[in-house]
N, C-alpha and C positions, 0 to 999 in steps of 0.2 A: 481126822481121817488120814487114809492110806495114800500116797503119792499118786498110785494109781485113780483114785478114786477122784483125787484134787486133778488131774490132767482133764480125767471124762468130762469133769463138771465144764472143768474154764471152758474145752473144745464146744461143750452143748451151750454154755454161755454164750459164745461167739459164733455160732450157728454153724460149726463147721459138724459136716456128716461122722459118725461112727467108724466109717471105713478108715478113716484115717490114723485114729488109734491103734485098728488093727495091721495097718502097715507099720505104726511105729513098732509097734511090739514084736512085728518078723523080723525085724532089723539085729542084727547082734552088737552090741554095745561098740565094740571096737572097729564096725565098718558104718557105711555109709549108704542111704538108699535116695538117688534121685527119682521125684514122682514125674510119669509122666502127665503132659498138658492134659489128657483126658481124666485122670485120678484127680488131679487139682482143680479140676471142674466140677467132677463128682463130689466132692466134699469141702467143696464151696470156698478153697483156699482163691480161685478165681472166679472171673464173673464170665469171661467167655475166650474163644481163641485168641482174640485178638493177644500181638507183642506188647511189649511196657512202652515202647514207640508210640505205638498208635493212641494208646490211652493218654501219655502225659506227654508226647512229643511236642517237636514247638507247632508242627502243623495242626495241631487241635486248636490253634489260637484264629485259623483262618475258619472254623466255622460259625455260622449266624444262626442264633446269639453265642456269643463266645464261654465258655464252659468256666465254671468258677475256678477249676484247676489248671487256666492257661495263665502261664507265667512267660513273660518276654526278658531275655538276658540285654543285659543293658548294652550299648552297643562299647570295640573299644575305646570312643574317644568320648565316653560320655563323664568320665570323672572330669577332662579337660572343657566337657560343652557345659556343665553344670555350673546356674550361679553362684558367684563367691559367698561365704557363710560370713556372716558380720559378727 
């Protein structure tokens, strides 16, 4: 398979819209293009207009029930407060 076919197949397998491939081809190799949020949503790179902080920030842990991606950072004194390892 040619590189174009491999990339198309990969994007299809990842459920990414074909418009992304067209956008990729429209950019010269020596330059870059920043996709607008609307385009990222259209091709399936994002699931909504929220910022990454809205989806992964510490505030998500306040939700009930807590989402699976809730991660609580240890306090600065966590190591000092941890029980001694024997």
